[in-house]
N, C-alpha and C positions, 0 to 999 in steps of 0.2 A: 505493499501500500505507500501511494505517496505520500511527502511527509506534508502537504497542502490539504489532502484527504484526511488524514489523523486528527492534523489540526480540527479539520471542521468535525470530524464525527465528536469531538469532544464538546461541540455547541449547539449540533442539533441538527438532525437529518435535510432541512432543507439547507445549511449548508455545505453537507458534501454534495449532496448533487449540483453548487454552484460551484463547488472547488472542481466535479470533474465537467459539467459542460459548461462552466463557465469560459469565457479565451476568443479572442479572436477565431471566425471561423467554424468551433467546434461545431455547434450545431446544425450548422449548414451541413457538413462534413455526413455528418452522421444521416441527415436527412437525404443527402445524395446517395449512400450506399445503402439507403434503404429498399431501394429497387433492385439489386445483387452487387456482388464484388465487381473494384474498378481497380484498373491501377493508375499509377499517379497523375499521370498527365493525361489522361481522361476525369481525374476528378476536380484536379487544378481546375481543367477549361469549363466545367459543369457548375463552379462556385464563381470564377469571376476572375475580380485583379486581389489575386489571394498570391504574394510572392511564393516561391518554393519554398523558402528560408522557413517562414510562418506555416502554412503548412504542416511541413515536415512536424515542426516543434509541437503543434496540437496534434497531429496522426501518432505521434511518439507518445502521448500524454493518455492518447487517449487507450494507445497498445497497451500501457504502463496499468490502468486502472480497470482494462478487460472489457471495455468498450466494442473495438476494431480488433480484427486479427490481422498480422502482415505476413502473409504468405511469397517468400522466395520460388520460383521456377528454376531449376536449374538448364535455364538455358545461357546462349549465345546469342544476343545479350540478356543478361537477367530478366527475368521478367518477376515485376512485386505485384501485388493484388493483394489490395484493401478490401477488407468485408465488418459485417455485422455481428458480433457476438448475440445468445439471446440476453444480454442486458444492453449491447447496443442495440437490439430491434427496441426495447422497452421505452430504451430514452429515445429514439427515433418518431416515439407516438407522441412525446414529450414537447418535441420538436416540431412537431406536426402539429399541436396546438398551439404551441408560441406564435408561430407561424399564422397561424388562425386568425390570433389577436393581434399580431401586428395586421394584419389586410383588415380587418375590425377597426384597428385605432385608425390607421391612415383614413379609409375611407369616410369617418364621422368629422364633423370640419369644427364637433367643440371639445376637440380632444384636443387639438392644437390651435 
C-alpha cells in the first residue's frame, strides 16, 4: 500500500478514494480503460492533452494501488497493455458517475 493511501486510511474511507483516484487524468484513464485493455499510445490519444510523463506517473500509481494491470508482451518492440482490475472496474463506475455529475453541472447556468 502506498504511503498516501496508508495515511488516508487513518482518516476515513473517502480520503482513501481521493488518495487513489485523485490526481491528473486518473479517473479519465480509468474511464477510458473500461472498454477494454489499451496500449500506452492508444490510452494517451484517447485521453487528450496529457504528457507522457504525467500519464506514466499516474498509471504507475494506479498499478501500485491495484486499480490497473500492466502487461508486457514479449515482442520486438515490446507491447505494453493496461487493463482494469476488479477494483478498477468498480472505480470506473465512480468515474462515470463523476463525469455525469460534471455534465449536469456544466449544463446548469446557475452553477457558475
